[in-house]
N, C-alpha and C positions, 0 to 999 in steps of 0.2 A: 682424300681420293687420289691426289697427285702422288702421295707416298706409296700407295698400293700399286699404282700403275708403274712407278719407278722400279719397285721390287719385281713386279711381274715381267717387265721388259728385260731386266737383268737376268732373271731366271731363264727366260726364253733364249737370251744370248748364250748362257752357259749350256743349255740343252743343245742348241745349234752347234756350238763349238765341239761339244763331246760327240755329237753325231758325225761331224765332218772328220774328226780324228778317227772315229770308228771306221768310216768309209776308207780312210787312208790305210788303216791297218788291214782291212778286208781286201783292198786292192793289191796289197803287197803279196797276197797269196796267188797272184797271177790268174785271178778269176776274171773271165772275159767281161761279164756284166759289171763287175765292180770297177774294172779299168775304164769302161765307157762312162760310168757315173762320175768317177773321180777326175776325169779328164778336164772338166770345167771348173774345178776347184783347186785351190792351193793349200798346202799345209800351213803356211804362215797365216792365212786367213782364219783357219780353224783355231790356231793357237791364240790369235789376237781376240777372236770372239770369246774364247773361253776366259782369257785374262780379263777382258772388259766386263764380262758377266760377273766374275768373282768380285772385281772392284766395285761394280755397280751394286751388287747385293750388300756388300759390306758397308758402302757409303750410305745406301738407303736405310739399312738397319741402324747405323750410327745416328743418322739424322732423326729417325723415328724415336730412338731411345734417348736423345739429348734432353728433352723436357723431363723425362722420368729421372734421369741421372741428376739433373739440377735439383729436382724436388727432394730426392734422397739425400743429396749433399747438404741442402739447406736444413733438412730435418736432423741429420746426423750432427751438423755443426751446432744445433740448438736443442740438444737432447734435454728433456725434463730431468730434474734432480733424481727422480725415482727410477730412471732407466740407465742401466750401465752400458757404456759404449763397448763395441768390439775392438780388438786390437787392430793395428794398422794392416797387418797381412790379411786379416779377415775382411777388412773394409774394402780391399781391392776386389774381392769376390762379389759379383752381383747378387748371388743367392744369399750370401750373408747380409748384404745391404737390405735385401727384401725382408729377411727375417728381422733385422733391426727395425725396419719401418713398421712391420707388424707389431713388434713390441711397443713402439711408440703409440700406435693406434689403440692397442689394448690398454695402455697406461692412461691415455686420454679419456677413453670410455669409462674406465674405473674412476678417474678423477672427476669427470662430469657427474657420474652417479653419486659420488661422495659429496659433491657440491650441492646437488639437489637435496640430498638427505640433510645436509647441514643447514641449508636455507629453511627447509621445512621445520627442523628442530628449533632453529632460532626464532622463526615466526610464531610457532606454538608457544615458546617461552615468553615472547614479548606480548602476545595477545592475552596470555593468562591473567596478567595484572588488571588491565582495563575491563576485561570481561567479569572478573571477580568483583570489581568495584560496582559495575552496572548491576550485576545480579544481587549484590548485597543491598544496594539502595532500593531496587525494585521490591525485593522481598520485605524490606522494612516498611515500605509504603503499603504493601498489600496486608501486612500484619497489623498495621495501624500504629506501630511504634513511633513513626514520624509522619507528620502531615504532608500531604501532596501539595506543596506550595512551589511557586516558580523558582524560589531560591534553592529549593531542594533538588530541582531538576538541572541546575547549572552544572554540577559535577558530572552528571550523565552526558550532557552535551560535550563537555571537555573530553571525556573518555572516548566517546564515539568519534570525535574529531581526531583524536590521537590514533584510533584504529584506522580511520580513513587515510591519514598520512602514512601510516605504516604500510598499508596495502599498496598505496600508490608508489612508495619508495621501493618496496620489494619488487613490484612489477617493473619499474625502471631499471633496477639492478639486474633483474633476470634478462631483460631485453639487451642491456649493454653487454653482459657476459656472453650471451649467445650471438652477439654481432648483429642483432636485428633491430637495433635502436634507429629509428627513423629521424634523420637530421633535416632541419629546415634552415638552410644556409641563407644568410643575408649579410650585407656590409653594415658593420656596426662601428661607431666611433667609441673606442674603448674607454677613453677618459671620461666621456659622458656616462657610460655604463657604470663605471666605478663610483662616480658622484651620485648617481641614482641609487645605487645599493647602499652607500654610506648614509644617505638620508633616512633609511629605515632604522638605523642604529644611533643616529646622532642625538636624539632626545635621551636615550638611556645613557649614552656616554657623557652627555652634559650633566645629567643628574648625578652621576658618580664621579664627575670632574675628571674624566679620562681625556687626555689630550691626543688628538689625531693629526698627523702630518701626512698629506697626500701629495705625492710627486708623480705625475703621470705625463707621458709624452703623447702628443696628439698624433693619431693615426687610426686608420680603419682596418678592421679585421673581418675576414669572411668566416662567419661562425653561426651557430644556432644561438640566437640571442637569449631565448628563454633558458636554455640549459647552461650557457655561460654565465648568465645572471645568477643561476642557482649555485654554480661553483663559487662565485664571489660571495653570495649570501652565506654559504656554509663556512667559508674560510674567515670572512670578516666577523660573522656572528660568533664563531668559536673564539676569535681574538678578543672580542668585547666581553664574552662570558668569562674568560679566564684571565683577564687583566684586572688587577686589584684596583680599588678606588684610588684616585689620584695617580694612576699609572699612565702609560703612553702606548700608542699604536702608530705604526708607520705603514703606509700603503704606497708601493712604488710600482710603476709600470714603465718599462723601457723597450724600445724597438731597435733591433740590431740584426742585420743580414736576413731580412724577411721573417724574423721570428720575434714575437712579443713575449717578454718575461715579466711576470707579475709576482711581487714579493709582498707578503703580509707579515710584519713583525709585531710582537707585543711584549711588553715587560711583564714580569710576574714570576711565578714559581717555575714555569717551564714544564717539560715532560721528562720523566726519568729515562735514563738510557735503556733500561730493560723493556720499556714500553714503545720505544721508537719504531721497531720493526713491524709493529702490529696496529699502528694508529689508523691505517687505511683499510683494515679488515672490518667487515660488517659486524655490527653489534658489539664492537670492542670499545671498552671504556677504561681509560687510565684511572679515572676516579668515578667508580660506579655510583656511589651515593650522591655525589654532586651533580652528575649528569641526570639522574632520575629526578632530582629535586627541581631541575630546570626544564624537565619535560623532554630531554634528549633521549634518543633511542639508539645512538651509536651507529647511525647510517649516514650521517652527513658527509664525513670524510670519504667513506667508501663510494658514495654517489659522486662526489667531486672528482675522485680519481678516475672513475669510469667515464665520466663526461669529458674530462680532459683528454683521456686516451682515445675517445671517440673522435676528437678533433685532431688526432695524430700528434698529440703532445705528451708531456710527461709532468709528473708532480712529485715533490719531495718535501721532507721535513727535516729540520735540524734544531736541536735544542740542548741547552746545558742547564741543569738544575739551578734555579735562582736567577737565571738570566733570560727568562722568557723563551719563546719559540719563534721559529722562522719557517713559514710555509712558502714554497716557491713553485710556480708552474710555468711552463712554456708551451706555446702553441704557434704554429705557422700562421702567417698573415693570410695565406690561402692554401688550404690542404690540397695535397696532390690528388686525392680522390675526387 
């Protein structure tokens, strides 16, 4: 409202200034009435009003356009890979900037549409296997080829549990990608959270004689405990799954400059270089057969990535074949939001 009043006042100043100058010109024709009207005004007052009006309109327009220009600059500085930037001369033109902004919006709409189609296709692909197993078992029971005994129903329960996990994970991914993930922040002692998560895998590691070294710094982090726990479960669970018998795992958490960095290292075969750029994509498997045999669906790392980013953090992976893999993520002790 204040911006509109500023522009309106400036415009009134301009109109008043123009009117006074017109009176001055009119009075120069030796018109009796105009001379009487102009006797109370001065030319310098008219010129000053006109100049102030022009300056006021320009200042108000610039003030109003500042947020728009900042948004355009931010968008143009972070153009998606699929959008070509205009040259520098065109970028100076506001119309060209608006056209570039429109291109970005169109690109994002198409990208969102492609993402939804890809999620649907991936979900259908993943659901096909458990549904086929359930249908096959039920048809065999109905035909009498197998007896309806409790042990025959266990695979059906496993497959329905897998479907339930898949649906839950896809829903969480969808909420995270759309920015609608609801976070329940609380202060969490991170070293205790890591110990709690490791207890879930300790028995399996001990059975396979996998050594684990945990080095954590004491400190509290403002985070969503349930989702941060899921991040650690996914990373540590992957490390245990891909560490060979008699191998080793190292979990480290350090705090520096109000940021906590968590590193999960494991020995073993590691991840091939051609797979590294895609490990955080949904349903991606560097070793599809091994993942399926362990019940994985290729969503764990994608979920971990989105949960970390929801905490205003970042996650990365580094690996050399034959030397294991290193997953690292950082989150602020208390997010700005």
